[in-house]
Steps between C-alpha positions, in 0.01 A plus 500: 500500500593864541466569126823320413494268203587147608497581871421214732211559741590494867335519840488845658576553865179626655513821700365486853567132555595397852798298386619742230813596695581136573452413133727786392779359716491183290529690171814602315562801280635460145840621623509233772404227251764625255767481771407139579527396134797729424306667217372847418163612647378563143558131428283415800224721355527329160481154661190612691336637183555170320359301792826333602487661845170541685436840655254702702412858409484757779221763511757744358563272200841365607593134465591293804617141502422232759813422699433125524444465123816694417708299745362178346601622154847596621543156659377323187733697273807499723793276422601303809827624647761233563631465852876549546548125546320435170728746318809330648369161381448634146851649496656169617345307209668724239 
């Protein structure tokens, strides 16, 4: 828990693992997650602390986020974009 009140426990990336490099390639930094959600990296950290976003802690104590989980969240929260033909149809009914 790293001594933080209310911190959510996470899995640490083990040093010396054979697939550590491969696993790192599937992880995102807070800045990358923030860019995907169009929010501040500090907001990403707060969401992680409250358990709204799952994270992994590196041996150095930094948070990393699983790419597939983040992309699932982005997809679930995204508003579908209308195709050009759909927009034209909406405009014609007005």
